[in-house]
C-alpha positions as CSV (number, residue, x, y, z in Angstrom):
1,M,17.2,-22.3,-8.7
2,P,14.6,-22.0,-6.3
3,A,14.2,-24.5,-3.2
4,P,11.8,-27.5,-3.9
5,K,8.7,-26.9,-1.6
6,S,8.1,-28.9,1.2
7,L,5.5,-31.5,1.4
8,F,4.8,-30.6,5.1
9,N,2.0,-28.0,5.7
10,P,1.5,-27.0,9.4
11,S,-1.9,-25.8,8.5
12,A,-3.1,-28.9,6.9
13,L,-1.7,-31.0,9.8
14,A,-3.5,-28.8,12.1
15,F,-6.7,-29.0,10.4
16,A,-6.5,-32.9,10.1
17,V,-5.9,-33.3,13.8
18,F,-8.8,-30.9,14.5
19,A,-11.0,-32.7,12.1
20,A,-10.2,-36.2,13.6
21,V,-10.9,-35.1,17.1
22,M,-14.0,-33.6,16.0
23,A,-15.2,-36.9,14.3
24,F,-14.0,-39.4,17.0
25,P,-15.0,-37.7,20.2
26,E,-15.2,-41.0,22.0
27,A,-11.5,-41.5,21.5
28,A,-10.7,-38.6,24.1
29,H,-11.2,-41.4,27.1
30,A,-12.3,-38.4,29.3
31,Q,-13.2,-39.5,33.0
32,G,-16.5,-38.1,33.9
33,G,-17.0,-36.2,37.0
34,G,-14.0,-36.0,39.5
35,G,-11.9,-33.2,40.4
36,L,-8.6,-31.8,39.5
37,F,-6.6,-34.1,41.8
38,D,-8.2,-37.6,41.1
39,S,-5.4,-39.1,39.0
40,F,-3.0,-37.8,41.7
41,T,-5.2,-39.4,44.4
42,N,-5.3,-42.8,42.4
43,L,-1.5,-42.7,42.2
44,L,-1.2,-42.1,46.1
45,T,-4.1,-44.9,46.7
46,A,-1.8,-47.4,44.4
47,L,1.5,-46.3,46.1
48,V,-0.1,-46.9,49.5
49,D,-1.5,-50.4,48.3
50,V,2.1,-51.3,47.2
51,L,3.6,-50.1,50.4
52,T,1.3,-52.1,52.7
53,G,0.3,-55.2,50.4
54,V,1.3,-58.5,50.1
55,W,4.8,-57.5,48.7
56,A,5.6,-55.3,51.6
57,R,4.4,-58.0,54.2
58,L,6.9,-60.3,52.6
59,V,9.6,-58.0,52.8
60,G,8.8,-57.5,56.6
61,I,8.8,-61.1,57.2
62,I,12.4,-61.3,55.5
63,A,13.5,-58.4,57.4
64,I,12.6,-59.7,60.7
65,F,13.8,-63.1,59.8
66,V,17.6,-61.6,58.9
67,A,17.4,-59.3,61.8
68,G,16.7,-62.2,64.2
69,I,19.3,-64.4,62.7
70,L,21.9,-61.6,62.8
71,W,21.0,-60.7,66.6
72,L,21.3,-64.6,67.4
73,S,24.5,-64.7,66.1
74,G,25.7,-61.6,67.8
75,R,26.2,-59.3,64.7
76,L,23.4,-57.2,65.6
77,E,22.8,-55.0,68.5
78,M,19.5,-55.2,70.1
79,R,18.5,-51.5,69.4
80,H,19.2,-52.0,65.8
81,F,16.8,-55.4,66.1
82,I,14.1,-53.1,67.7
83,A,14.5,-50.5,65.1
84,V,13.6,-53.1,62.4
85,I,10.5,-54.1,64.5
86,G,9.6,-50.5,65.3
87,G,9.8,-49.5,61.6
88,L,7.7,-52.2,60.5
89,I,5.1,-51.3,63.3
90,L,5.0,-47.9,62.1
91,V,4.9,-49.0,58.0
92,F,2.0,-51.4,58.6
93,G,0.2,-49.3,61.5
94,A,0.5,-46.0,59.5
95,A,-3.1,-46.2,58.3
96,A,-4.3,-46.8,61.8
97,I,-2.4,-44.1,63.3
98,V,-3.6,-41.6,60.7
99,D,-7.3,-42.6,61.2
100,G,-6.8,-42.1,65.0
101,V,-5.4,-38.7,64.7
102,A,-7.7,-37.6,61.9
103,G,-10.8,-39.1,64.1
104,A,-9.6,-37.2,67.0
105,V,-9.6,-33.8,65.3
């Protein structure tokens, strides 16, 4: 007894997808202009916004608060407290530092 034929036909599926793409070109949502790295640039811009935005500022305030309390209670050395402050200065001053270096070149 021969095996029953499958209802799945790859050629018919490929033709149906091709026909749908040709019938509805606006569904492609292609972005005009731009280059190869536009989506990557948008990703990095969003990352910089997150790392230097409101949430980062709030985390920085909490970090300074906790480090200050620990330092005042004698549980944190002064060099670690200065490291916390220096790290926050680098995080929030990174854009100005890079702009200064890029402007000097």
